[in-house]
Residue frames as a rotation matrix with the C-alpha (Angstrom) as fourth column:
UNK 1
0.326 -0.836 0.442 8.28
-0.914 -0.398 -0.079 -4.91
0.242 -0.378 -0.893 -18.85
UNK 2
0.347 -0.317 -0.883 10.62
0.022 0.944 -0.330 -7.82
0.938 0.095 0.334 -18.48
UNK 3
0.743 -0.024 0.668 11.02
-0.658 -0.202 0.725 -8.65
0.118 -0.979 -0.166 -14.80
UNK 4
0.457 -0.674 -0.580 14.45
0.396 0.739 -0.545 -10.00
0.796 0.020 0.605 -13.89
UNK 5
0.336 -0.346 -0.876 16.91
0.936 0.022 0.351 -9.46
-0.102 -0.938 0.331 -11.00
UNK 6
-0.748 -0.659 0.084 18.37
0.664 -0.739 0.114 -6.34
-0.013 0.141 0.990 -12.53
UNK 7
-0.330 0.759 0.561 14.93
0.163 -0.540 0.826 -4.83
0.930 0.364 0.054 -13.13
UNK 8
0.619 0.573 -0.538 13.82
0.574 0.138 0.807 -5.57
0.536 -0.808 -0.243 -9.57
UNK 9
-0.033 -0.724 -0.689 17.03
0.964 -0.204 0.168 -4.07
-0.262 -0.659 0.705 -8.15
UNK 10
-0.801 -0.211 0.560 16.67
0.445 -0.835 0.322 -0.92
0.400 0.508 0.763 -10.34
UNK 11
0.082 0.933 0.350 13.06
0.138 -0.359 0.923 -0.44
0.987 -0.027 -0.158 -9.19
UNK 12
0.560 0.024 -0.828 14.06
0.809 0.203 0.552 -1.07
0.181 -0.979 0.095 -5.52
UNK 13
-0.550 -0.810 -0.202 16.78
0.824 -0.566 0.024 1.62
-0.133 -0.153 0.979 -5.92
UNK 14
-0.600 0.392 0.697 14.24
0.172 -0.788 0.591 4.07
0.781 0.475 0.406 -7.35
UNK 15
0.498 0.867 -0.037 12.00
0.133 -0.033 0.991 3.37
0.857 -0.498 -0.132 -4.35
UNK 16
-0.111 -0.709 0.696 14.98
-0.716 -0.429 -0.551 3.78
0.689 -0.559 -0.460 -2.05
UNK 17
0.711 0.251 0.657 14.56
-0.629 0.644 0.435 0.27
-0.314 -0.723 0.616 -0.58
UNK 18
-0.371 -0.868 -0.330 17.38
-0.923 0.384 0.026 -2.12
0.104 0.314 -0.944 -0.52
UNK 19
0.771 0.634 -0.058 16.64
-0.633 0.773 0.042 -5.71
0.072 0.004 0.997 -1.34
UNK 20
-0.190 -0.770 0.610 18.76
-0.575 0.591 0.566 -8.75
-0.796 -0.243 -0.555 -0.31
UNK 21
-0.797 -0.147 -0.586 19.19
-0.574 0.487 0.658 -11.46
0.189 0.861 -0.472 -2.97
UNK 22
-0.848 0.529 -0.024 16.62
0.503 0.792 -0.347 -13.53
-0.165 -0.306 -0.938 -1.09
UNK 23
-0.137 0.814 -0.564 14.07
0.169 -0.542 -0.823 -10.68
-0.976 -0.208 -0.063 -1.13
UNK 24
-0.410 -0.055 -0.911 14.78
-0.824 -0.405 0.395 -10.05
-0.391 0.912 0.121 -4.86
UNK 25
-0.966 0.042 -0.256 14.02
-0.082 0.887 0.455 -13.75
0.246 0.460 -0.853 -5.55
UNK 26
-0.547 0.823 -0.155 10.81
0.577 0.237 -0.781 -13.53
-0.606 -0.517 -0.605 -3.46
UNK 27
-0.118 0.506 -0.854 9.67
-0.404 -0.810 -0.425 -10.53
-0.907 0.295 0.300 -5.55
UNK 28
-0.645 -0.185 -0.741 10.47
-0.764 0.167 0.623 -12.35
0.009 0.968 -0.249 -8.81
UNK 29
-0.948 0.314 -0.052 8.61
0.317 0.947 -0.062 -15.42
0.030 -0.075 -0.997 -7.62
UNK 30
-0.291 0.877 -0.383 5.57
0.363 -0.269 -0.892 -13.29
-0.885 -0.398 -0.240 -6.75
UNK 31
-0.188 0.185 -0.965 5.65
-0.744 -0.668 0.017 -11.55
-0.642 0.721 0.263 -10.14
UNK 32
-0.912 -0.104 -0.397 5.78
-0.353 0.693 0.629 -14.97
0.210 0.714 -0.668 -11.87
UNK 33
-0.674 0.737 -0.048 2.63
0.637 0.547 -0.543 -16.00
-0.374 -0.397 -0.838 -9.95
UNK 34
-0.050 0.688 -0.724 0.89
-0.067 -0.726 -0.685 -12.74
-0.997 0.014 0.082 -10.89
UNK 35
-0.500 -0.241 -0.832 2.02
-0.798 -0.246 0.551 -13.07
-0.337 0.939 -0.069 -14.51
UNK 36
-0.984 0.168 -0.066 0.72
0.140 0.939 0.313 -16.69
0.114 0.298 -0.948 -14.69
UNK 37
-0.361 0.904 -0.231 -2.68
0.615 0.045 -0.787 -15.60
-0.701 -0.426 -0.572 -13.26
UNK 38
-0.039 0.351 -0.936 -3.01
-0.508 -0.813 -0.284 -12.72
-0.861 0.464 0.210 -15.74
UNK 39
-0.810 -0.281 -0.514 -2.08
-0.586 0.368 0.722 -15.13
-0.014 0.886 -0.463 -18.59
UNK 40
-0.824 0.564 0.055 -4.91
0.527 0.797 -0.295 -17.43
-0.210 -0.214 -0.954 -17.32
UNK 41
-0.039 0.812 -0.583 -7.39
0.221 -0.562 -0.797 -14.52
-0.974 -0.160 -0.158 -17.32
UNK 42
-0.281 -0.139 -0.949 -6.35
-0.716 -0.629 0.304 -13.39
-0.639 0.765 0.077 -20.81
UNK 43
-0.990 -0.034 -0.139 -7.12
-0.114 0.774 0.623 -16.95
0.087 0.632 -0.770 -22.20
UNK 44
-0.407 0.911 0.070 -10.82
0.359 0.230 -0.905 -16.64
-0.840 -0.343 -0.420 -21.15
UNK 45
-0.594 0.226 0.772 -12.94
0.793 0.002 0.609 -16.49
0.136 0.974 -0.180 -24.30
UNK 46
0.264 0.755 0.600 -14.51
0.661 -0.594 0.458 -13.08
0.702 0.276 -0.656 -24.84
UNK 47
0.098 -0.268 -0.959 -12.55
0.941 -0.290 0.177 -11.40
-0.325 -0.919 0.223 -22.01
UNK 48
-0.877 -0.470 0.104 -11.79
0.475 -0.810 0.344 -8.40
-0.077 0.351 0.933 -24.27
UNK 49
-0.383 0.791 0.477 -15.53
0.258 -0.404 0.878 -7.66
0.887 0.459 -0.050 -24.58
UNK 50
0.253 0.466 -0.848 -16.05
0.939 0.094 0.331 -7.38
0.234 -0.880 -0.414 -20.81
UNK 51
0.422 -0.028 0.906 -16.44
-0.034 -0.999 -0.015 -3.80
0.906 -0.025 -0.422 -19.51
UNK 52
-0.599 -0.681 -0.421 -14.05
0.441 0.159 -0.883 -3.20
0.669 -0.715 0.205 -16.58
UNK 53
0.537 0.766 -0.354 -15.77
0.704 -0.175 0.688 -2.49
0.465 -0.619 -0.633 -13.28
UNK 54
-0.049 -0.481 0.876 -14.99
-0.244 -0.844 -0.477 0.60
0.968 -0.237 -0.076 -11.19
UNK 55
-0.367 -0.028 0.930 -16.07
-0.930 0.043 -0.365 -1.14
-0.030 -0.999 -0.042 -7.99
UNK 56
-0.984 -0.120 -0.131 -16.68
-0.118 0.993 -0.026 -4.73
0.133 -0.010 -0.991 -6.96
UNK 57
-0.461 0.884 -0.082 -20.24
0.701 0.306 -0.644 -4.05
-0.544 -0.354 -0.760 -5.93
UNK 58
-0.599 0.299 0.743 -22.59
0.617 -0.418 0.666 -2.51
0.510 0.858 0.066 -8.55
UNK 59
0.354 0.898 0.261 -25.11
0.422 -0.403 0.812 -1.31
0.834 -0.177 -0.522 -5.99
UNK 60
-0.383 -0.602 -0.701 -22.68
0.905 -0.090 -0.417 0.26
0.188 -0.794 0.579 -3.57
UNK 61
0.407 0.470 0.783 -24.15
0.237 -0.882 0.407 3.13
0.882 0.020 -0.470 -1.64
UNK 62
-0.603 -0.662 -0.445 -22.49
0.653 -0.090 -0.752 5.12
0.457 -0.744 0.487 1.05
UNK 63
0.583 0.756 0.298 -24.40
0.350 -0.565 0.747 6.77
0.733 -0.331 -0.594 3.79
UNK 64
-0.508 -0.829 0.233 -22.46
0.222 -0.388 -0.895 9.22
0.832 -0.403 0.381 5.84
UNK 65
-0.040 0.465 -0.884 -23.33
0.997 0.078 -0.004 9.73
0.067 -0.882 -0.467 9.51
UNK 66
0.825 0.341 0.450 -24.40
0.286 -0.940 0.187 13.21
0.487 -0.026 -0.873 10.68
UNK 67
-0.266 -0.958 0.106 -21.39
0.498 -0.231 -0.836 15.31
0.825 -0.169 0.539 11.60
UNK 68
0.842 0.535 -0.066 -21.66
0.289 -0.345 0.893 16.11
0.455 -0.771 -0.446 15.25
UNK 69
0.028 -0.841 0.541 -19.12
-0.352 -0.515 -0.782 18.32
0.936 -0.168 -0.310 17.00
UNK 70
0.788 0.151 -0.597 -17.73
0.451 0.518 0.727 16.86
0.419 -0.842 0.340 20.17
UNK 71
0.821 -0.526 0.222 -15.36
-0.554 -0.639 0.533 18.18
-0.138 -0.561 -0.816 22.81
UNK 72
0.489 -0.738 -0.465 -11.74
-0.093 0.486 -0.869 17.26
0.867 0.469 0.169 22.02
UNK 73
0.714 -0.311 -0.628 -9.43
0.701 0.330 0.633 15.91
0.010 -0.891 0.453 24.69
UNK 74
0.870 -0.429 -0.241 -6.78
-0.341 -0.879 0.333 18.31
-0.355 -0.207 -0.911 26.00
UNK 75
0.456 -0.800 -0.389 -3.24
-0.537 0.101 -0.838 18.29
0.710 0.591 -0.384 24.56
UNK 76
-0.319 -0.634 0.705 -1.99
-0.943 0.139 -0.302 17.15
0.093 -0.761 -0.642 27.96
UNK 77
0.325 0.527 0.785 -4.36
-0.547 0.782 -0.299 14.25
-0.772 -0.332 0.543 28.05
UNK 78
0.954 0.065 -0.294 -3.41
-0.295 0.403 -0.867 13.27
0.062 0.913 0.403 24.52
UNK 79
0.226 -0.965 -0.130 0.32
-0.510 -0.004 -0.860 13.42
0.830 0.260 -0.494 25.30
UNK 80
0.405 -0.046 0.913 0.00
-0.902 0.145 0.407 11.54
-0.151 -0.988 0.018 28.61
UNK 81
0.864 -0.027 0.503 0.83
0.048 0.998 -0.028 8.24
-0.501 0.048 0.864 26.92
UNK 82
0.810 -0.587 0.012 3.94
-0.110 -0.172 -0.979 9.68
0.576 0.791 -0.204 25.06
UNK 83
0.600 -0.684 -0.416 7.35
0.788 0.414 0.456 8.50
-0.140 -0.601 0.787 26.30
UNK 84
-0.560 -0.817 -0.140 9.14
0.728 -0.565 0.389 11.33
-0.397 0.116 0.911 24.48
UNK 85
0.519 0.699 0.492 7.74
0.836 -0.534 -0.125 14.78
0.175 0.476 -0.862 23.96
UNK 86
-0.712 -0.700 -0.052 8.90
0.702 -0.710 -0.059 18.32
0.005 -0.079 0.997 23.60
UNK 87
-0.850 0.496 -0.177 6.31
-0.421 -0.842 -0.337 20.72
-0.317 -0.212 0.925 24.87
UNK 88
0.153 0.980 0.128 3.20
-0.592 0.195 -0.782 20.10
-0.791 0.044 0.610 22.79
UNK 89
0.362 -0.070 -0.930 4.95
-0.885 0.289 -0.366 17.92
0.294 0.955 0.043 20.17
UNK 90
0.894 -0.082 0.441 5.73
-0.081 0.937 0.339 14.18
-0.441 -0.339 0.831 20.08
UNK 91
-0.028 -0.951 -0.309 9.38
-0.930 -0.088 0.356 13.27
-0.366 0.297 -0.882 19.53
UNK 92
0.942 0.224 0.248 9.83
-0.100 0.897 -0.430 10.41
-0.319 0.380 0.868 17.04
UNK 93
0.133 -0.944 0.303 13.03
0.333 0.331 0.883 8.75
-0.933 -0.017 0.358 15.87
UNK 94
0.018 -0.233 -0.972 14.72
-0.798 -0.589 0.126 10.16
-0.602 0.774 -0.197 12.82
UNK 95
0.415 0.222 0.882 13.91
0.206 0.922 -0.329 7.85
-0.886 0.318 0.337 9.86
UNK 96
0.833 -0.134 0.537 15.44
0.523 -0.127 -0.843 9.76
0.181 0.983 -0.035 6.87
UNK 97
0.033 -0.899 -0.438 18.96
0.767 -0.258 0.587 10.99
-0.640 -0.355 0.681 6.53
């Protein structure tokens, strides 16, 4: 994909985020840095023979703690720090029109 001002604006519109001309330039500058780094990686001899990793650590093991049921705080206690509430619900500002 060719990244230029029009492409960045089109993608920003699809994501429903407006970009100022300064933000558009910042994104283009960041993509140029990323593109240059990828080009450097692609120049490494034999890079196409390397098997991609699924995780940065080969010997990664996850140990989950035992699930222990605990008493939950009451709704009143949980809502005690809320400035705006309606009964048992937290009121938040509308963010989508």
